[in-house]
TORPA-4810 file (N, C-alpha, C, O; in nm, 3 decimals):
<nodes>
NODE_1_5.879_12.901_8.354_5.915_12.833_8.424_5.972_12.698_8.346_6.079_12.645_8.372_X
NODE_2_5.895_12.663_8.264_5.964_12.552_8.166_6.092_12.581_8.125_6.170_12.486_8.129_X
NODE_3_6.133_12.683_8.087_6.299_12.709_8.057_6.383_12.683_8.160_6.487_12.616_8.157_X
NODE_4_6.316_12.757_8.279_6.439_12.735_8.382_6.452_12.574_8.427_6.558_12.525_8.466_X
NODE_5_6.311_12.488_8.413_6.360_12.380_8.440_6.445_12.292_8.336_6.513_12.190_8.349_X
NODE_6_6.415_12.365_8.237_6.496_12.261_8.075_6.669_12.327_8.141_6.756_12.252_8.185_X
NODE_7_6.680_12.447_8.133_6.797_12.465_8.209_6.863_12.366_8.303_6.968_12.303_8.293_X
NODE_8_6.758_12.370_8.408_6.833_12.298_8.554_6.832_12.146_8.486_6.928_12.086_8.535_X
NODE_9_6.775_12.078_8.410_6.794_11.962_8.353_6.928_11.944_8.260_7.006_11.849_8.268_X
NODE_10_6.938_12.068_8.159_7.076_12.030_8.101_7.200_12.087_8.178_7.308_12.078_8.121_X
NODE_11_7.195_12.134_8.278_7.299_12.165_8.366_7.325_12.028_8.437_7.443_11.994_8.449_X
NODE_12_7.207_11.927_8.496_7.242_11.810_8.547_7.310_11.725_8.453_7.407_11.657_8.486_X
NODE_13_7.263_11.725_8.339_7.315_11.630_8.238_7.454_11.662_8.226_7.535_11.570_8.214_X
NODE_14_7.501_11.811_8.228_7.642_11.841_8.221_7.723_11.798_8.291_7.830_11.758_8.247_X
NODE_15_7.686_11.795_8.446_7.761_11.747_8.534_7.768_11.613_8.546_7.867_11.570_8.604_X
NODE_16_7.677_11.526_8.501_7.725_11.396_8.486_7.793_11.374_8.410_7.873_11.285_8.436_X
NODE_17_7.802_11.437_8.280_7.907_11.421_8.170_8.046_11.434_8.232_8.136_11.350_8.238_X
NODE_18_8.042_11.571_8.280_8.172_11.623_8.337_8.240_11.507_8.458_8.358_11.478_8.474_X
NODE_19_8.125_11.458_8.527_8.170_11.341_8.652_8.226_11.232_8.587_8.327_11.178_8.634_X
NODE_20_8.161_11.181_8.457_8.192_11.048_8.366_8.313_11.070_8.318_8.391_10.975_8.317_X
NODE_21_8.355_11.196_8.271_8.498_11.221_8.215_8.589_11.220_8.325_8.690_11.152_8.308_X
NODE_22_8.578_11.268_8.413_8.670_11.277_8.530_8.685_11.143_8.565_8.800_11.100_8.566_X
NODE_23_8.594_11.067_8.594_8.603_10.926_8.643_8.668_10.831_8.497_8.733_10.731_8.526_X
NODE_24_8.658_10.848_8.413_8.726_10.803_8.285_8.885_10.853_8.278_8.966_10.771_8.233_X
NODE_25_8.925_10.958_8.311_9.023_11.030_8.331_9.109_10.924_8.430_9.212_10.863_8.403_X
NODE_26_9.051_10.924_8.520_9.106_10.878_8.688_9.157_10.742_8.659_9.268_10.700_8.689_X
NODE_27_9.056_10.672_8.592_9.077_10.527_8.567_9.182_10.500_8.449_9.252_10.399_8.456_X
NODE_28_9.194_10.588_8.340_9.291_10.555_8.260_9.447_10.593_8.336_9.547_10.524_8.317_X
NODE_29_9.443_10.694_8.408_9.582_10.733_8.462_9.631_10.628_8.565_9.751_10.607_8.588_X
NODE_30_9.495_10.545_8.644_9.543_10.426_8.699_9.599_10.323_8.617_9.695_10.259_8.659_X
NODE_31_9.548_10.298_8.498_9.600_10.207_8.445_9.776_10.250_8.396_9.876_10.180_8.410_X
NODE_32_9.766_10.355_8.352_9.914_10.425_8.312_9.993_10.351_8.401_10.063_10.258_8.363_X
NODE_33_9.984_10.396_8.543_10.048_10.353_8.655_10.079_10.220_8.675_10.196_10.192_8.703_X
NODE_34_9.998_10.135_8.667_9.967_9.999_8.716_10.058_9.948_8.576_10.119_9.842_8.595_X
NODE_35_10.070_9.988_8.484_10.144_9.950_8.384_10.288_9.976_8.375_10.368_9.919_8.301_X
NODE_36_10.314_10.082_8.473_10.433_10.138_8.514_10.502_10.030_8.592_10.616_9.988_8.570_X
NODE_37_10.421_9.989_8.682_10.456_9.907_8.796_10.503_9.777_8.729_10.606_9.724_8.770_X
NODE_38_10.419_9.711_8.608_10.451_9.579_8.552_10.583_9.602_8.458_10.649_9.513_8.406_X
NODE_39_10.602_9.709_8.452_10.717_9.727_8.348_10.837_9.700_8.436_10.927_9.619_8.410_X
NODE_40_10.826_9.794_8.566_10.927_9.780_8.656_10.970_9.657_8.686_11.087_9.618_8.691_X
NODE_41_10.820_9.563_8.717_10.842_9.452_8.769_10.921_9.327_8.650_10.989_9.227_8.673_X
NODE_42_10.880_9.380_8.544_10.957_9.315_8.410_11.087_9.328_8.436_11.155_9.226_8.441_X
NODE_43_11.138_9.441_8.455_11.293_9.480_8.477_11.350_9.392_8.588_11.454_9.325_8.584_X
NODE_44_11.271_9.404_8.676_11.326_9.350_8.813_11.326_9.207_8.790_11.416_9.152_8.853_X
NODE_45_11.276_9.152_8.741_11.257_8.977_8.695_11.405_8.956_8.604_11.506_8.894_8.637_X
NODE_46_11.381_9.020_8.497_11.522_9.034_8.401_11.638_9.044_8.467_11.729_8.963_8.448_X
NODE_47_11.646_9.134_8.543_11.772_9.174_8.609_11.822_9.044_8.706_11.930_8.985_8.715_X
NODE_48_11.709_9.028_8.766_11.741_8.907_8.855_11.781_8.783_8.773_11.874_8.711_8.811_X
NODE_49_11.719_8.759_8.673_11.766_8.624_8.578_11.878_8.680_8.513_11.962_8.590_8.515_X
NODE_50_11.931_8.788_8.452_12.048_8.786_8.419_12.165_8.792_8.484_12.269_8.740_8.444_X
NODE_51_12.144_8.882_8.632_12.264_8.889_8.721_12.290_8.733_8.771_12.396_8.673_8.786_X
NODE_52_12.198_8.704_8.784_12.208_8.512_8.825_12.292_8.442_8.756_12.394_8.391_8.803_X
NODE_53_12.250_8.435_8.625_12.305_8.359_8.545_12.428_8.387_8.487_12.509_8.307_8.443_X
NODE_54_12.435_8.539_8.492_12.589_8.572_8.429_12.699_8.546_8.557_12.814_8.517_8.523_X
NODE_55_12.678_8.553_8.653_12.738_8.495_8.791_12.739_8.360_8.835_12.787_8.325_8.942_X
NODE_56_12.686_8.285_8.750_12.704_8.150_8.738_12.625_8.064_8.818_12.634_7.943_8.833_X
NODE_57_12.517_8.173_8.887_12.436_8.104_9.016_12.306_8.012_8.941_12.290_8.001_8.819_X
NODE_58_12.232_7.959_9.034_12.085_7.889_8.997_11.989_7.991_9.035_12.003_8.082_9.116_X
NODE_59_11.879_7.958_8.953_11.755_8.062_8.950_11.711_7.985_9.076_11.719_7.863_9.088_X
NODE_60_11.655_8.083_9.186_11.552_8.050_9.276_11.416_8.063_9.217_11.360_8.168_9.181_X
NODE_61_11.360_7.916_9.210_11.242_7.930_9.164_11.109_8.029_9.251_11.019_8.098_9.205_X
NODE_62_11.152_7.993_9.406_11.088_8.074_9.454_11.074_8.219_9.447_10.974_8.290_9.443_X
NODE_63_11.176_8.242_9.445_11.224_8.415_9.379_11.151_8.449_9.258_11.071_8.542_9.244_X
NODE_64_11.187_8.368_9.177_11.116_8.412_9.029_10.936_8.419_9.052_10.865_8.508_9.006_X
NODE_65_10.891_8.307_9.131_10.735_8.309_9.156_10.682_8.424_9.220_10.566_8.460_9.200_X
NODE_66_10.771_8.495_9.308_10.746_8.596_9.375_10.761_8.750_9.314_10.707_8.850_9.362_X
NODE_67_10.844_8.746_9.201_10.849_8.870_9.115_10.754_8.870_9.020_10.711_8.975_8.972_X
NODE_68_10.699_8.715_8.974_10.592_8.720_8.883_10.477_8.742_8.933_10.397_8.803_8.862_X
NODE_69_10.441_8.705_9.051_10.314_8.719_9.148_10.333_8.893_9.151_10.241_8.943_9.086_X
NODE_70_10.397_8.967_9.192_10.382_9.107_9.191_10.346_9.137_9.079_10.272_9.235_9.089_X
NODE_71_10.359_9.101_8.959_10.363_9.145_8.785_10.221_9.118_8.776_10.145_9.193_8.716_X
NODE_72_10.176_8.997_8.843_10.025_8.945_8.823_9.927_9.044_8.903_9.814_9.068_8.862_X
NODE_73_9.983_9.102_9.026_9.901_9.163_9.079_9.840_9.310_8.999_9.726_9.354_9.003_X
NODE_74_9.927_9.349_8.947_9.940_9.461_8.859_9.828_9.444_8.740_9.743_9.525_8.705_X
NODE_75_9.854_9.322_8.693_9.790_9.306_8.547_9.633_9.293_8.605_9.539_9.356_8.557_X
NODE_76_9.622_9.202_8.713_9.493_9.187_8.800_9.405_9.333_8.821_9.285_9.348_8.802_X
NODE_77_9.500_9.431_8.864_9.417_9.556_8.869_9.407_9.629_8.769_9.335_9.728_8.777_X
NODE_78_9.470_9.603_8.659_9.411_9.657_8.516_9.312_9.601_8.489_9.223_9.670_8.439_X
NODE_79_9.295_9.509_8.503_9.155_9.405_8.478_9.074_9.455_8.499_8.995_9.505_8.419_X
NODE_80_9.069_9.456_8.668_8.944_9.547_8.737_8.936_9.665_8.691_8.831_9.687_8.631_X
NODE_81_9.015_9.755_8.698_8.962_9.889_8.643_8.899_9.890_8.496_8.799_9.951_8.458_X
NODE_82_8.983_9.807_8.425_8.872_9.821_8.287_8.757_9.757_8.288_8.678_9.789_8.198_X
NODE_83_8.713_9.651_8.387_8.566_9.604_8.413_8.479_9.716_8.465_8.370_9.742_8.414_X
NODE_84_8.529_9.780_8.568_8.483_9.878_8.630_8.454_10.019_8.486_8.350_10.081_8.465_X
NODE_85_8.545_10.028_8.433_8.524_10.122_8.331_8.414_10.071_8.228_8.324_10.150_8.197_X
NODE_86_8.415_9.945_8.174_8.305_9.921_8.098_8.142_9.885_8.151_8.038_9.891_8.086_X
NODE_87_8.165_9.847_8.293_8.007_9.860_8.378_7.978_10.000_8.348_7.857_10.019_8.339_X
NODE_88_8.043_10.093_8.331_8.013_10.261_8.364_7.965_10.300_8.248_7.887_10.394_8.238_X
NODE_89_8.011_10.225_8.138_7.946_10.262_7.965_7.814_10.211_7.967_7.719_10.267_7.913_X
NODE_90_7.810_10.105_8.030_7.637_10.035_8.026_7.571_10.111_8.046_7.450_10.089_8.049_X
</nodes>
């Protein structure tokens, strides 16, 4: 009976490790997606500045703030995901 108990404990531990690995993979995937959104936001910001200045226009500070706020949302999301990952490691 002790052997069967030991097998059960080993199976539980393997399941925990597999779950942690899956959670880690999901978190890494979310970070990659958020980084992609940051890249898109940076490109939108750069395109706005470039096109506005190229066409002799004035930069609209509220539009700049809007674009920057969008980037910051994704940076914050990454920080939160990383914090969750760090908590799970402890």
